[in-house]
C-alpha positions in Angstrom: -73.1 0.0 38.2 -69.6 -1.1 38.6 -68.5 -1.5 42.3 -65.6 0.4 43.1 -62.3 0.2 44.7 -61.4 2.1 48.0 -59.3 3.8 44.8 -62.3 4.5 42.9 -61.3 2.6 39.6 -62.9 -1.4 38.9 -62.2 -3.6 41.4 -60.6 -6.6 39.9 -63.2 -10.0 39.6 -63.0 -12.8 42.1 -60.2 -15.3 41.8 -62.3 -17.9 39.7 -61.3 -21.9 39.8 -64.5 -23.0 37.9 -63.5 -24.0 34.5 -65.9 -21.1 33.3 -64.5 -18.5 35.1 -60.8 -19.5 33.9 -61.6 -19.1 30.1 -63.1 -15.8 30.5 -60.1 -14.0 32.6 -57.4 -16.6 30.1 -59.8 -14.2 27.5 -58.3 -11.0 29.3 -55.1 -10.3 27.6 -54.5 -7.6 28.2 -54.8 -6.8 31.3 -51.4 -8.4 33.6 -53.1 -12.4 34.9 -51.5 -14.2 38.3 -52.2 -18.2 38.7 -52.9 -18.5 41.8 -53.6 -21.7 44.2 -56.3 -22.3 47.1 -54.2 -22.7 50.7 -53.8 -26.6 50.9 -52.2 -26.3 46.8 -55.4 -29.0 45.7 -56.7 -25.6 43.1 -55.0 -23.6 41.0 -57.7 -20.9 38.3 -56.7 -17.4 37.6 -56.7 -13.8 39.3 -56.5 -10.3 37.2 -55.3 -7.7 41.2 -54.6 -8.6 44.9 -56.3 -11.9 46.2 -56.0 -11.7 49.6 -56.4 -15.5 50.9 -55.1 -17.7 47.9 -51.1 -17.9 47.1 -49.6 -16.6 43.9 -47.4 -18.9 42.2 -47.2 -16.2 39.2 -48.1 -13.5 36.8 -48.2 -12.8 33.6 -48.4 -9.9 31.3 -50.6 -8.1 29.6 -50.2 -10.3 25.3 -51.0 -7.8 23.0 -51.7 -9.7 19.2 -48.7 -7.3 18.0 -46.0 -8.8 19.9 -45.9 -12.4 18.8 -43.6 -12.4 16.3 -40.4 -10.8 16.3 -40.2 -6.7 17.6 -37.1 -6.8 14.6 -39.1 -7.7 12.2 -41.3 -4.7 12.6 -38.6 -2.4 13.3 -37.6 -3.3 9.9 -40.3 -2.9 8.6 -42.5 -0.2 9.6 -45.2 -2.3 10.7 -47.2 -2.0 13.4 -47.4 -5.7 13.1 -45.8 -8.6 12.3 -48.2 -10.3 9.6 -47.9 -9.9 5.7 -51.3 -10.0 3.1 -48.7 -12.2 0.3 -48.8 -11.6 -3.1 -52.0 -13.7 -5.1 -50.4 -13.4 -9.0 -52.3 -12.0 -11.5 -53.5 -8.9 -9.8 -55.7 -11.2 -7.3 -53.3 -9.4 -4.2 -54.6 -5.6 -5.8 -53.1 -2.7 -5.1 -56.2 -1.7 -2.8 -55.4 -4.4 -0.9 -51.8 -3.6 -0.7 -52.6 0.0 0.6 -55.1 -0.5 2.8 -52.8 -2.8 4.0 -49.9 -0.2 4.9 -51.8 2.0 6.0 -53.3 -0.6 9.0 -49.7 -0.8 9.6 -49.4 -4.1 8.4 -46.9 -5.5 4.9 -48.7 -6.8 1.4 -47.8 -7.2 -1.6 -48.8 -7.0 -5.2 -49.5 -9.8 -7.2 -47.2 -9.2 -10.7 -46.6 -12.8 -10.7 -48.7 -13.5 -14.5 -49.5 -10.3 -15.2 -48.6 -8.2 -18.8 -45.8 -5.7 -18.2 -47.8 -2.8 -18.6 -49.8 -4.1 -16.3 -47.0 -4.4 -13.8 -45.9 -1.2 -14.7 -49.1 1.2 -14.2 -49.8 -0.8 -10.8 -46.4 -0.2 -9.8 -46.2 3.6 -10.4 -50.2 4.2 -9.4 -48.6 2.7 -6.0 -45.9 4.0 -5.1 -48.0 7.6 -6.0 -50.4 6.1 -3.0 -47.8 5.2 -0.7 -45.0 7.5 -1.4 -42.3 7.8 2.0 -44.3 4.5 2.5 -41.9 1.3 3.1 -44.6 -1.1 4.3 -45.1 -2.0 0.6 -43.6 -4.5 -1.6 -44.2 -6.5 -5.0 -43.9 -9.9 -6.3 -41.6 -10.8 -8.6 -42.2 -13.8 -9.2 -39.3 -15.9 -11.4 -39.8 -16.9 -15.0 -38.2 -19.2 -16.6 -40.2 -19.1 -19.8 -40.1 -15.4 -19.5 -36.8 -14.6 -18.8 -36.7 -10.9 -19.9 -40.1 -10.3 -18.9 -38.6 -11.4 -15.0 -35.5 -8.7 -15.6 -37.5 -6.5 -17.1 -40.2 -6.3 -13.8 -37.0 -6.4 -11.3 -35.3 -3.3 -12.5 -38.6 -1.8 -13.0 -39.4 -2.6 -9.4 -35.8 -0.9 -8.4 -36.4 1.8 -11.3 -39.1 3.2 -9.0 -37.8 1.8 -5.3 -40.3 0.0 -4.1 -39.3 -0.8 -0.3 -39.5 -4.6 -0.3 -39.7 -7.0 -3.0 -41.4 -10.9 -2.4 -39.5 -13.1 -4.5 -41.0 -16.6 -5.1 -40.7 -19.6 -7.0 -37.0 -19.2 -7.3 -35.5 -23.1 -7.9 -31.7 -21.1 -8.2 -30.5 -17.6 -8.6 -31.4 -15.8 -11.2 -29.3 -12.3 -12.1 -32.5 -10.9 -12.0 -32.8 -11.1 -8.1 -29.4 -10.4 -7.2 -29.4 -7.4 -8.6 -32.0 -6.1 -6.6 -30.4 -7.3 -3.4 -27.7 -5.6 -4.5 -28.7 -2.3 -6.6 -27.8 0.2 -4.3 -26.1 -1.2 -1.0 -24.0 0.8 0.6 -22.8 1.6 3.8 -23.9 3.1 7.1 -21.7 5.0 9.6 -21.7 2.5 11.3 -20.8 0.6 9.1 -24.0 -1.9 8.6 -24.1 -2.8 4.9 -27.5 -0.7 4.1 -29.9 -1.9 1.6 -32.8 0.4 -0.7 -34.5 -2.5 -1.4 -35.2 -5.5 1.3 -36.1 -8.8 -0.6 -37.9 -11.5 1.5 -37.5 -14.8 -0.2 -40.3 -17.1 -0.4 -39.3 -20.9 -0.1 -40.0 -24.2 0.6 -36.9 -26.6 0.2 -33.8 -26.2 2.1 -31.3 -26.6 -1.2 -33.1 -22.9 -2.0 -33.5 -21.3 1.3 -29.8 -21.4 1.4 -29.1 -19.7 -1.7 -31.5 -17.0 -0.6 -29.5 -17.7 3.2 -26.1 -17.1 1.3 -24.3 -13.9 0.0 -24.8 -13.8 -3.9 -21.9 -16.2 -6.0 -19.4 -13.5 -7.4 -19.7 -15.2 -10.9 -23.6 -13.9 -11.0 -22.1 -10.0 -9.8 -19.0 -10.2 -11.2 -21.0 -11.0 -14.6 -23.6 -7.5 -13.4 -20.5 -5.8 -13.1 -19.5 -6.4 -16.5 -22.3 -5.3 -18.0 -22.2 -2.3 -15.9 -25.5 -2.5 -14.2 -23.6 -3.0 -10.3 -20.9 -0.9 -9.6 -17.9 -2.9 -8.1 -18.8 -1.3 -4.5 -21.9 -2.7 -4.8 -20.8 -6.1 -5.4 -18.2 -6.3 -2.5 -20.7 -5.5 -0.7 -23.3 -7.9 -1.9 -20.0 -10.9 -1.0 -21.1 -9.9 2.4 -24.8 -10.4 3.0 -28.0 -12.4 2.4 -29.3 -12.7 -1.2 -32.8 -11.5 1.3 -33.0 -10.2 4.9 -36.4 -12.2 5.3 -37.8 -16.1 3.9 -40.8 -17.2 4.6 -40.6 -21.0 5.1 -43.2 -21.8 3.1 -45.7 -25.0 3.7 -48.4 -26.3 2.4 -51.2 -23.3 0.3 -52.6 -22.8 -2.6 -50.9 -22.2 -5.9 -46.9 -23.4 -6.0 -46.1 -25.5 -3.1 -44.5 -28.7 -2.5 -47.4 -29.9 0.3 -45.3 -29.4 3.7 -46.0 -29.6 6.5 -44.9 -25.9 8.8 -43.9 -28.1 11.5 -41.3 -30.1 9.9 -40.4 -27.5 7.5 -40.1 -24.6 9.9 -37.3 -25.6 12.5 -35.0 -27.6 9.7 -34.9 -23.8 7.5 -34.9 -21.6 10.4 -31.5 -24.2 11.8 -29.4 -23.9 8.3 -30.6 -19.9 8.8 -28.1 -20.1 12.1 -25.7 -22.4 10.6 -24.8 -20.3 7.8 -25.5 -16.8 10.1 -22.8 -18.7 11.4 -20.4 -18.9 8.5 -20.4 -16.2 7.5 -20.5 -14.0 10.4 -23.6 -11.8 9.3 -24.5 -9.4 11.5 -28.4 -9.6 12.0 -29.8 -12.6 11.6 -32.5 -13.1 8.5 -35.9 -13.6 9.9 -37.6 -16.0 8.6 -41.7 -15.8 8.7 -44.4 -18.4 7.4 -46.7 -18.8 5.2 -49.3 -21.6 4.0 -52.5 -23.4 6.0 -52.5 -20.0 8.1 -56.0 -19.8 8.1 -57.5 -20.2 11.8 -56.0 -18.4 14.8 -54.1 -21.6 16.7 -52.3 -22.3 12.7 -50.6 -19.0 13.2 -50.5 -19.0 17.6 -49.0 -22.3 16.2 -46.4 -20.5 13.3 -45.3 -18.2 16.2 -44.9 -20.9 18.9 -42.8 -22.9 16.3 -40.4 -20.1 16.0 -42.0 -17.5 13.1 -40.9 -14.0 13.2 -43.8 -13.8 11.0 -47.5 -15.0 9.1 -48.0 -14.6 6.3 -51.9 -15.4 4.5 -52.7 -16.0 1.1 -55.8 -18.3 -0.1 -58.4 -16.4 2.4 -57.8 -13.0 1.0 -58.9 -14.1 -2.1 -62.5 -13.5 -0.7 -61.6 -9.9 0.9 -63.7 -7.3 -1.2 -61.0 -5.5 -1.8 -58.8 -9.0 -3.4 -59.2 -8.9 -7.7 -61.6 -12.0 -7.5 -65.3 -12.7 -9.0 -67.7 -12.1 -7.1 -68.8 -15.9 -8.2 -65.0 -17.5 -7.6 -65.4 -15.7 -4.4 -68.6 -17.8 -3.2 -66.8 -20.5 -4.7 -64.8 -20.2 -1.6 -66.7 -19.7 1.0 -68.1 -22.9 0.4 -64.9 -24.3 0.5 -63.7 -27.3 3.3 -60.1 -28.3 3.7 -60.1 -31.2 1.2 -62.2 -29.5 -1.6 -58.5 -29.0 -3.5 -56.7 -31.1 -6.1 -52.6 -30.3 -7.4 -53.5 -29.4 -10.5 -50.6 -28.8 -14.3 -49.1 -25.3 -13.2 -49.4 -22.5 -17.0 -46.3 -20.9 -16.0 -44.0 -23.8 -15.6 -46.2 -26.7 -17.8 -43.3 -28.4 -19.4 -41.2 -28.9 -15.9 -43.9 -30.4 -14.8 -44.5 -28.6 -11.9 -48.1 -28.8 -10.6 -49.6 -26.0 -8.0 -52.6 -26.4 -5.7 -56.1 -24.8 -6.3 -59.6 -25.1 -5.4 -61.5 -28.8 -6.5 -65.3 -27.9 -5.7 -67.7 -26.8 -8.0 -64.4 -26.7 -10.6 -63.1 -28.7 -13.0 -59.8 -27.8 -13.7 -57.7 -29.8 -12.3 -58.6 -32.8 -13.3 -59.2 -30.9 -17.6 -55.9 -28.9 -17.5 -54.2 -33.0 -16.3 -55.8 -34.5 -19.4 -54.0 -31.6 -20.5 -50.8 -32.5 -19.2 -50.7 -36.0 -19.4 -51.1 -35.6 -23.4 -48.2 -33.7 -23.6 -46.2 -35.4 -21.8 -47.9 -39.0 -24.4 -47.1 -37.5 -27.5 -44.6 -35.3 -29.4 -46.9 -32.7 -31.0 -50.8 -31.2 -31.6 -51.1 -33.7 -34.5 -49.3 -37.0 -33.4 -52.4 -37.0 -31.0 -54.6 -40.5 -31.3 -58.0 -38.3 -33.3 -60.7 -39.9 -30.9 -59.3 -38.1 -27.6 -57.5 -35.0 -29.9 -62.0 -35.1 -30.6 -62.7 -35.1 -26.4 -60.1 -32.2 -25.5 -61.2 -30.2 -27.9 -64.5 -31.2 -27.2 -65.0 -31.6 -23.0 -61.9 -28.8 -22.1 -61.2 -25.8 -25.0 -64.2 -25.9 -26.8 -62.6 -25.2 -29.6 -60.5 -26.5 -32.2 -56.4 -27.3 -31.3 -56.3 -24.8 -34.7 -58.7 -22.0 -33.2 -56.8 -22.5 -29.5 -53.0 -22.2 -32.3 -54.4 -18.7 -32.9 -55.9 -17.1 -30.7 -52.1 -18.2 -29.2 -49.6 -17.2 -31.4 -51.8 -13.5 -32.1 -50.6 -13.8 -27.7 -47.3 -13.7 -28.1 -46.9 -12.1 -31.6 -48.1 -9.2 -28.7 -46.0 -10.2 -25.5 -42.7 -12.1 -26.9 -42.7 -12.4 -30.6 -39.8 -15.5 -29.7 -41.9 -17.2 -28.2 -43.7 -17.7 -31.9 -41.1 -18.3 -32.7 -39.8 -21.0 -31.0 -43.4 -22.7 -31.0 -42.9 -23.0 -35.3 -39.8 -24.7 -35.4 -40.8 -27.0 -32.7 -43.6 -29.1 -32.7 -43.3 -30.5 -29.0 -43.4 -26.4 -27.5 -46.7 -25.4 -29.7 -48.5 -27.6 -28.1 -46.6 -26.4 -25.1 -48.3 -22.8 -25.7 -51.6 -24.6 -27.0 -52.6 -26.5 -23.8 -51.3 -23.4 -21.7 -54.1 -21.3 -23.3 -56.2 -22.9 -21.1 -54.2 -23.1 -17.8 -54.1 -19.7 -18.5 -57.3 -18.9 -19.5 -58.9 -19.9 -16.4 -57.0 -18.2 -13.9 -58.4 -15.1 -15.5 -62.3 -16.8 -16.5 -62.5 -17.0 -12.5 -61.0 -13.4 -12.2 -63.6 -11.5 -14.6 -66.3 -14.1 -14.3 -67.0 -15.5 -17.0 -70.3 -17.5 -16.0 -69.9 -20.1 -19.3 -66.9 -21.3 -18.2 -67.6 -21.6 -14.3 -66.4 -24.9 -14.4 -63.0 -24.1 -15.7 -62.0 -21.3 -12.6 -58.1 -22.5 -11.6 -59.0 -20.8 -8.6 -55.2 -21.2 -6.6 -56.2 -22.2 -3.0 -55.1 -24.0 -0.1 -56.9 -25.8 3.2 -56.6 -23.1 5.4 -59.6 -22.1 3.2 -61.6 -25.2 3.8 -60.4 -23.9 8.0 -61.0 -20.4 7.9 -64.6 -20.8 6.7 -65.5 -23.1 9.6 -64.0 -20.9 11.5 -65.9 -18.3 10.5 -69.9 -19.4 10.3 -71.8 -18.0 12.2 -69.9 -15.3 12.2 -70.1 -11.3 10.8 -66.8 -13.0 8.5 -68.7 -15.1 6.9 -70.3 -13.3 5.1 -67.7 -11.6 2.0 -69.4 -8.4 2.5 -67.5 -8.3 5.5 -64.6 -10.1 4.8 -61.8 -6.5 4.4 -57.4 -7.8 4.7 -57.6 -6.3 7.5 -60.7 -7.4 9.4 -59.2 -10.6 8.1 -55.7 -10.5 9.8 -56.5 -8.7 12.6 -59.2 -11.2 13.4 -56.9 -13.8 13.1 -53.8 -12.0 15.5 -56.6 -11.3 17.8 -57.4 -15.1 18.0 -53.9 -16.4 17.7 -53.4 -13.9 21.2 -56.0 -15.2 22.4 -54.9 -18.8 21.8 -51.3 -17.9 22.4 -52.2 -16.7 26.7 -54.1 -19.9 27.1 -51.4 -22.7 26.1 -49.6 -20.7 28.6 -51.4 -20.5 31.4 -51.8 -24.5 30.4 -48.1 -25.1 31.0 -48.5 -23.6 34.4 -50.4 -26.5 35.2 -54.0 -24.4 35.0 -57.2 -25.6 34.9 -58.0 -24.8 31.5 -61.8 -25.8 29.3 -61.7 -27.2 25.7 -63.4 -23.5 24.9 -60.6 -21.9 26.0 -58.5 -22.9 22.5 -61.7 -22.0 20.6 -62.0 -18.5 19.7 -64.7 -16.8 18.2 -64.4 -13.8 16.1 -65.9 -10.2 17.1 -64.1 -7.3 16.7 -60.2 -6.5 18.0 -59.9 -4.0 21.2 
């Protein structure tokens, strides 16, 4: 039976001065906590209520997970939590994942990158019907230098279907497609502010790319869009007054496309750039800055918010969620990963440019085999110039088919998707070689999605070190089992833990002695 105070409410526990007692009270984040000392001032402890005979040195108000980031982000996107489930390509971030996030008052993006237009169209129409009237969902627009027409078609689809949020990723420069998405439909509100029907969240990892999204769209691009009849003069004029993106996600050491930058260096650098450009252009509202990459534990999430992030974006860890569009076998491989079980490998969509992405290395030979293909592409002008011994090894050990067989499959694919690619390959032997090798890179991702057991050692699974950190954190808890990992549960556990660790850090800065256990939050159901 609980002890009741005179008022009839439960009495607050006695002040705690032992390490275990302090840790227990520090975890009660939804209650105000007092930092107290003994009368002689020699010891500091915690109390949750009145503490006669002890000195109150300060009080911390309740702390909720939804208060960790910038409240302006939550207000702008109509969400409760400053948390985003990122757009894992090839539909791994499924429509069901996006819908689950939206219904839980968070934000999620469908992974449109790498998909055929028909697949993106089907997903967008389905989400538009299912989430009609909601603003907290979106779709990825990925830069496609090898398929600019596809990038434009997807952009037009997103605007036509009134997708409320677009995550622009892998852009190295502003293309007409992403500028058009940002400018189409701009108008003035009653207060004179520019109103956007669609908000762009740009994912960047380089200051020079960040600067382009933090600045107004280039006049030359806007003028060209007006001349083509794709923008009105008023829309172009308004676009010249606001940044291309209203939110900027700073992507650190993540799975997939990444520059492997540490978040603690990159985020402050781009935040300072945001502030400088905001002053230069006189923006009425600052661009929101989010953090992505390496966020697989409460400590990492808490650190991102402590660096000043308004919101966080997770990716790798969501691939093991029940809603993720990845085979059970691939999910099981991810659940075995540790922080060092990752490697860099050539990217299918930017193969000719030498761009790399981060993938799982444990249990799969993809990174090594893809690297052999890129080395052959780099060193030779055509398939025919590859020495017979190397050709035989690549056909036997990597492709498991002859160059000619793969070219026939590749040619059939591009005849359906974009016949211009076939024509270019017939005229350019180097490009033909790239398409043949890209067949392996593209297929390896699909094998992981469909669970092609015979090609298990070729699975391409995008993954950063955060996956291993997540696995270590949830070991021995209900979240260790993939069947218990929904995208929403992962989010709530990470946020709850981040709030607990934030409270512990606050108390430590006030001189309260805290044991190391206070900074280790075990996953449990959030209150």
